[in-house]
C-alpha positions in Angstrom: -8.4 1.0 8.7 -11.5 0.0 6.9 -11.3 3.4 4.4 -9.5 6.6 4.1 -10.4 10.0 5.0 -10.5 12.5 2.7 -9.4 15.2 4.7 -6.2 13.3 5.8 -3.3 15.4 4.5 -0.3 13.1 5.1 0.6 9.9 2.7 3.0 7.4 3.9 4.9 5.9 1.2 7.1 2.9 1.2 9.6 1.9 -1.4 12.2 -0.6 -0.7 14.7 -1.5 -3.4 15.4 -5.1 -1.9 12.7 -7.6 -0.5 11.7 -6.3 3.1 8.8 -6.0 5.9 6.4 -4.1 3.6 3.7 -5.3 6.1 5.7 -4.2 9.0 6.4 -1.0 7.4 2.6 0.0 6.4 1.6 -1.6 9.6 4.1 0.7 11.5 2.4 4.0 9.5 -1.5 3.0 9.9 -0.7 2.3 13.8 1.2 5.6 14.0 -2.1 7.2 12.7 -1.2 7.6 9.1 -4.5 7.0 7.4 -3.3 7.0 3.8 -0.7 4.7 2.9 0.8 3.5 -0.6 3.5 1.1 -1.6 5.3 1.3 -5.0 4.6 -1.0 -7.3 8.7 -1.7 -7.9 9.0 -2.8 -4.3 9.6 -6.6 -4.4 6.3 -8.3 -3.1 4.0 -5.0 -3.1 1.2 -6.5 -4.4 1.1 -9.4 -2.1 1.7 -6.9 0.7 -1.3 -5.1 -0.3 -3.5 -8.5 -0.6 -2.7 -9.2 3.0 -3.3 -5.6 4.2 -6.7 -5.6 2.4 -7.6 -8.7 4.5 -6.6 -7.1 7.3 -8.9 -3.9 6.9 -6.2 -1.5 5.7 -6.8 0.8 2.3 -3.6 0.6 0.6 -2.8 2.6 -2.8 -0.1 1.4 -5.0 2.1 4.1 -6.5 4.7 4.3 -9.4 2.2 2.6 -11.8 3.2 3.2 -15.6 1.4 0.3 -17.4 -2.2 -0.7 -17.8 -1.4 -4.6 -16.7 0.0 -2.9 -13.5 -3.2 -1.1 -13.1 -5.3 -4.2 -13.2 -2.7 -6.1 -10.7 -3.0 -3.2 -8.2 -6.8 -3.6 -8.5 -6.9 -7.2 -8.4 -4.5 -7.2 -5.4 -7.3 -4.6 -3.6 -5.6 -1.3 -3.9 
């Protein structure tokens, strides 16, 4: 997924309380046809997963961003 479709009506959100297979969850959503995916920044390893997903061509957003430095780190990761 190189970009996102503005007409998409469903957003898949991934949130883990403990470390887990974030990339697997995001990949399953993308393969299942969910074009808009997000991982919450409070998920352990979220930004690393965003970076790897970006390199795979996925467009991934970051949610639950509450502070300016989180915005900067999310952008740096490729969100």
